[in-house]
C-alpha positions as CSV (number, residue, x, y, z in Angstrom):
1,X,117.5,48.1,139.8
2,X,120.2,49.0,137.8
3,X,123.6,47.2,138.2
4,X,126.5,47.5,137.2
5,X,128.5,44.7,135.5
6,X,132.4,46.2,135.1
7,X,133.9,43.6,132.0
8,X,130.7,43.1,131.0
9,X,132.1,41.9,127.5
10,X,134.3,38.9,129.2
11,X,133.5,35.8,129.6
12,X,132.0,36.1,133.7
13,X,130.5,39.6,133.4
14,X,128.6,38.7,129.9
15,X,127.6,35.9,131.2
16,X,126.4,37.0,134.4
17,X,124.5,40.0,131.9
18,X,122.2,37.3,130.5
19,X,121.9,35.1,133.4
20,X,120.7,38.7,135.1
21,X,118.5,40.2,132.2
22,X,117.0,36.8,131.7
23,X,115.8,36.3,135.1
24,X,115.0,39.8,135.7
25,X,113.9,41.5,133.2
26,X,112.8,44.4,134.5
27,X,115.9,45.4,135.8
28,X,118.6,48.0,134.4
29,X,121.4,45.6,133.1
30,X,124.6,47.9,132.2
31,X,127.9,45.9,130.7
32,X,131.1,48.0,131.2
33,X,133.9,46.7,129.2
34,X,137.5,48.4,127.5
35,X,136.4,45.5,125.2
36,X,140.5,44.8,125.2
37,X,140.5,41.1,125.4
38,X,140.1,39.7,121.6
39,X,137.2,37.8,121.5
40,X,134.9,40.2,123.5
41,X,132.9,42.0,120.4
42,X,131.0,38.4,119.9
43,X,129.9,39.1,123.1
44,X,128.7,42.2,122.3
45,X,126.7,40.9,119.8
46,X,124.7,38.7,122.2
47,X,123.9,41.9,124.6
48,X,123.1,43.8,122.1
49,X,120.5,41.3,121.1
50,X,119.0,41.4,124.6
51,X,118.4,44.8,124.9
52,X,121.4,45.3,127.9
53,X,123.0,48.4,127.9
54,X,126.4,48.9,126.9
55,X,129.6,51.2,127.5
56,X,132.6,51.2,126.7
57,X,135.0,52.9,128.7
58,X,138.2,52.0,131.0
59,X,137.9,51.5,135.0
60,X,140.7,53.0,134.5
61,X,139.9,56.5,133.8
62,X,137.0,57.9,136.5
63,X,135.9,60.0,133.9
64,X,134.2,56.9,132.2
65,X,132.6,55.9,135.2
66,X,130.7,59.5,136.5
67,X,129.6,59.2,133.3
68,X,127.3,56.1,134.5
69,X,125.1,58.4,137.0
70,X,124.0,55.9,139.7
71,X,123.6,52.5,140.0
72,X,122.6,49.6,142.8
73,X,124.8,48.0,142.3
74,X,128.1,46.5,140.5
75,X,129.8,43.5,140.5
76,X,133.6,44.2,139.5
77,X,135.1,41.6,137.1
78,X,137.4,44.1,135.2
79,X,140.2,42.0,136.1
80,X,143.4,41.6,134.2
81,X,143.3,37.5,134.5
82,X,146.2,36.5,133.4
83,X,149.0,35.3,136.3
84,X,151.9,36.0,133.5
85,X,151.1,39.6,133.1
86,X,153.6,41.4,134.7
87,X,156.5,38.3,135.0
88,X,157.7,39.0,131.7
89,X,156.8,41.9,130.7
90,X,156.3,45.1,133.0
91,X,154.0,44.9,135.3
92,X,152.4,48.7,134.9
93,X,149.1,47.5,133.0
94,X,147.7,44.8,135.5
95,X,149.0,47.5,138.7
96,X,146.7,50.3,136.9
97,X,144.1,48.5,135.9
98,X,143.8,45.9,138.8
99,X,144.3,47.5,141.4
100,X,144.1,51.9,140.4
101,X,141.4,50.8,138.1
102,X,140.0,48.7,141.0
103,X,139.4,51.6,143.7
104,X,138.0,54.0,140.9
105,X,135.3,51.6,141.0
106,X,135.5,51.1,145.3
107,X,135.3,55.5,145.1
108,X,132.5,55.5,143.1
109,X,130.4,52.7,144.5
110,X,131.4,55.2,148.1
111,X,129.7,58.1,146.0
112,X,126.4,56.1,145.3
113,X,126.4,53.8,148.5
114,X,126.2,51.3,145.6
115,X,126.8,47.2,146.6
116,X,130.3,46.4,145.9
117,X,130.4,42.2,144.7
118,X,134.0,41.5,143.5
119,X,135.7,39.3,141.9
120,X,138.4,37.9,143.8
121,X,140.4,35.2,142.7
122,X,142.6,31.6,144.4
123,X,145.6,33.5,143.5
124,X,146.1,35.6,146.0
125,X,147.8,32.3,147.9
126,X,151.5,32.6,147.4
127,X,151.9,30.2,145.4
128,X,156.1,29.6,147.3
129,X,154.2,28.3,149.8
130,X,151.4,25.9,148.1
131,X,154.4,24.4,146.1
132,X,155.9,23.7,149.8
133,X,153.2,21.4,150.7
134,X,153.1,17.5,150.3
135,X,151.8,16.0,147.5
136,X,152.3,12.5,146.0
137,X,152.1,11.3,142.6
138,X,149.9,8.7,140.6
139,X,149.8,7.7,137.0
140,X,147.6,10.9,136.0
141,X,147.8,13.4,138.3
142,X,150.3,15.6,141.2
143,X,147.2,15.1,145.0
144,X,147.8,17.3,148.3
145,X,148.7,14.4,150.5
146,X,146.9,14.0,154.1
147,X,149.9,14.6,155.9
148,X,150.3,18.7,156.0
149,X,152.2,20.7,158.1
150,X,150.8,24.5,156.9
151,X,147.3,24.6,157.9
152,X,145.1,25.4,155.5
153,X,146.2,22.7,153.1
154,X,144.9,19.5,153.2
155,X,143.9,16.5,150.6
156,X,140.8,18.9,150.4
157,X,142.7,22.0,148.8
158,X,143.4,25.4,149.8
159,X,141.0,26.9,152.6
160,X,141.0,30.7,153.4
161,X,142.8,29.6,156.4
162,X,146.3,29.5,154.9
163,X,148.6,31.8,155.6
164,X,149.2,34.8,153.4
165,X,152.7,36.2,153.9
166,X,154.3,34.8,150.3
167,X,154.9,35.5,147.0
168,X,151.6,35.8,144.8
169,X,152.4,37.2,141.3
170,X,151.5,40.9,140.0
171,X,148.0,39.8,139.4
172,X,147.4,37.9,142.4
173,X,149.3,40.9,144.8
174,X,146.3,43.1,142.4
175,X,143.9,41.4,144.0
176,X,144.9,40.5,147.0
177,X,145.2,44.4,147.9
178,X,142.1,45.7,146.3
179,X,140.9,42.6,149.2
180,X,142.4,44.8,151.7
181,X,140.9,48.1,150.7
182,X,137.4,46.6,151.0
183,X,137.6,45.7,154.3
184,X,138.5,49.8,154.5
185,X,136.1,50.4,152.5
186,X,133.5,48.6,154.3
187,X,134.9,49.7,158.3
188,X,135.0,53.2,157.6
189,X,132.6,53.9,155.1
190,X,129.4,51.7,155.9
191,X,130.3,49.9,152.2
192,X,128.0,46.9,151.5
193,X,130.7,44.2,149.6
194,X,131.0,40.1,148.9
195,X,134.3,39.1,148.4
196,X,134.7,35.9,146.4
197,X,138.1,34.2,145.4
198,X,137.3,32.2,142.8
199,X,138.8,29.5,141.5
200,X,138.9,28.8,137.3
201,X,135.7,29.6,135.7
202,X,135.2,27.9,133.0
203,X,132.3,27.3,130.1
204,X,131.1,28.6,127.7
205,X,132.1,31.9,126.2
206,X,135.2,32.1,127.1
207,X,138.2,33.2,124.7
208,X,140.8,30.9,125.9
209,X,144.5,31.7,125.8
210,X,147.7,28.9,127.5
211,X,147.4,30.7,130.3
212,X,144.1,31.7,131.2
213,X,140.6,29.9,130.3
214,X,142.6,27.0,130.1
215,X,139.6,24.6,129.4
216,X,138.2,26.3,126.4
217,X,141.6,26.9,125.5
218,X,142.3,22.7,125.6
219,X,138.8,21.7,124.1
220,X,139.3,24.1,121.1
221,X,142.6,22.7,120.0
222,X,140.7,18.9,120.2
223,X,138.0,20.1,118.1
224,X,140.4,22.4,115.6
225,X,142.9,19.6,115.5
226,X,146.3,21.6,116.9
227,X,148.5,20.6,118.6
228,X,149.0,21.5,122.3
229,X,151.6,21.2,125.2
230,X,153.1,20.1,128.4
231,X,154.3,22.5,130.1
232,X,156.4,22.4,133.4
233,X,156.2,19.8,136.8
234,X,158.0,17.1,133.9
235,X,155.8,17.6,130.5
236,X,153.5,15.0,131.8
237,X,150.6,17.2,132.1
238,X,149.7,15.9,135.7
239,X,149.4,19.3,137.1
240,X,145.8,19.9,138.3
241,X,143.4,22.4,138.3
242,X,139.8,22.8,139.6
243,X,137.0,24.3,137.6
244,X,133.8,26.0,138.5
245,X,131.0,25.9,135.7
246,X,130.4,29.8,134.8
247,X,126.5,28.5,135.4
248,X,127.7,27.8,139.0
249,X,129.2,31.2,139.3
250,X,126.8,33.5,138.3
251,X,124.2,32.0,140.2
252,X,126.8,32.8,143.4
253,X,127.0,36.2,141.7
254,X,123.0,35.9,141.6
255,X,122.9,35.1,144.9
256,X,125.8,38.0,146.6
257,X,123.8,40.7,144.8
258,X,120.4,40.1,146.3
259,X,122.0,39.1,149.7
260,X,124.7,40.6,150.4
261,X,124.3,41.1,154.6
262,X,125.3,37.4,154.3
263,X,129.1,37.9,153.1
264,X,129.8,42.0,154.9
265,X,133.0,41.0,156.5
266,X,133.9,38.1,155.1
267,X,136.0,36.4,152.0
268,X,135.0,32.9,150.7
269,X,136.7,30.4,148.1
270,X,134.8,29.8,145.7
271,X,135.7,26.5,143.1
272,X,135.4,23.0,141.5
273,X,136.2,21.8,144.7
274,X,138.4,18.5,144.8
275,X,135.4,16.4,143.1
276,X,135.3,18.4,139.9
277,X,139.0,19.0,139.5
278,X,141.5,16.9,137.5
279,X,145.4,17.4,136.0
280,X,146.2,18.0,132.5
281,X,146.4,15.1,131.1
282,X,142.9,13.9,132.3
283,X,141.7,17.1,130.7
284,X,143.3,15.0,127.3
285,X,141.6,12.9,127.2
286,X,137.9,14.1,128.6
287,X,138.5,16.2,125.6
288,X,139.0,13.3,123.3
289,X,136.2,11.5,124.1
290,X,133.9,14.3,123.8
291,X,135.4,15.7,120.4
292,X,136.5,12.3,118.9
293,X,140.0,13.9,117.7
294,X,143.9,12.9,119.3
295,X,145.9,15.4,119.1
296,X,149.0,15.9,119.3
297,X,151.0,16.4,123.0
298,X,153.8,18.4,122.8
299,X,156.6,18.2,126.1
300,X,158.0,20.9,128.1
301,X,159.7,20.4,131.3
302,X,160.4,23.6,131.8
303,X,158.3,25.3,134.7
304,X,156.9,28.7,134.3
305,X,157.4,31.9,136.4
306,X,154.5,31.7,139.9
307,X,152.6,28.1,138.5
308,X,151.6,25.3,140.8
309,X,151.2,21.8,140.2
310,X,148.0,21.6,142.4
311,X,145.3,24.2,143.3
312,X,141.4,22.8,144.8
313,X,140.2,25.3,146.1
314,X,138.7,24.4,150.0
315,X,135.0,25.1,149.7
316,X,134.0,23.8,153.1
317,X,133.7,27.5,154.7
318,X,130.7,28.7,151.9
319,X,128.9,25.5,151.9
320,X,128.7,25.2,155.9
321,X,127.9,29.7,156.3
322,X,126.3,30.0,152.7
323,X,125.0,26.7,151.7
324,X,126.4,27.1,148.1
325,X,128.7,24.3,146.5
326,X,128.9,23.6,143.3
327,X,126.2,21.2,141.1
328,X,127.7,20.8,137.6
329,X,130.7,18.3,137.7
330,X,133.6,19.2,134.9
331,X,132.0,16.7,131.7
332,X,129.7,18.7,131.8
333,X,131.5,21.9,131.1
334,X,133.8,20.6,128.2
335,X,130.7,19.7,127.2
336,X,129.2,22.9,127.2
337,X,132.3,23.8,125.8
338,X,131.9,21.5,122.7
339,X,128.3,22.9,121.7
340,X,129.4,26.2,122.3
341,X,132.4,25.8,119.9
342,X,130.8,23.8,117.6
343,X,127.4,26.3,117.3
344,X,129.8,29.1,116.6
345,X,133.0,27.4,114.9
346,X,133.5,30.2,112.1
347,X,133.6,32.8,114.4
348,X,136.2,31.4,116.9
349,X,138.1,29.7,114.8
350,X,140.0,32.7,114.2
351,X,140.7,33.8,117.7
352,X,141.7,30.0,118.5
353,X,143.4,29.0,116.0
């Protein structure tokens, strides 16, 4: 089998490349990436070491994709992943990359009748609707109340039933638009596709920033003894996210590649879920315990654009219909990140510091 992974030098893409090559050594695995994100060059070294093919190209350029030739499956993981992209700057890049680039990917899949595994995002759900949900505040976090008036929101998180009418961000809008187009390609072009709305994926090899990759950033700042800030919602660090270990994510992608018929015409959430959720404050305590370092945490009460006090993926649909659920908890996630940083300290310090 020949598998093409766009964004193949990124966090999820490179992790999937290595997973597939180890498990299926006779498959041809190709990583396609424009190397825009800092740190992807480090992942490139690892890909080469494992004899994974690399193509330097950009999904915005149809000509780059045409050079690949035929393939059997594309895993489309090349999106600009920052929620803030386009909100405080020109939105052209995130639109061109995440939507126009995605269409180019769909077209090349259609040309070769290749299967498509598409990484969507929990950010397709409108933040204004989620922010209107009933919540409670404890000493360490915000939580969704059991008493909700909005269908698709419960104490277990956000489900696929949530109404999609609302505002979400340029990032979320491009991913939702891509989802809708995949439905059309599936119906009228017979494209076999799997679409998954992933929550926050975390683990080793993620070059975290304040707007994306929060778990790696939080651990790195503790490791290198640098300050952080709780931003927004009172500046107390009570905002909550659920985290999905990268190994749980790539195992699901592997399953989709080989069992795509189970996913055609459906959309599933896949996140850490309520059991693997934590607030920034709780994240700090965990990083202190693992790293042995206590750093300065500043407070900024100004809310960032399109931010959420709580997001937790309600995974019950995929658990019931597919039988998938996360295996690795948040402690394992942060321990694995810590070990990765310690092993690659000289390479990662210039990126995180």
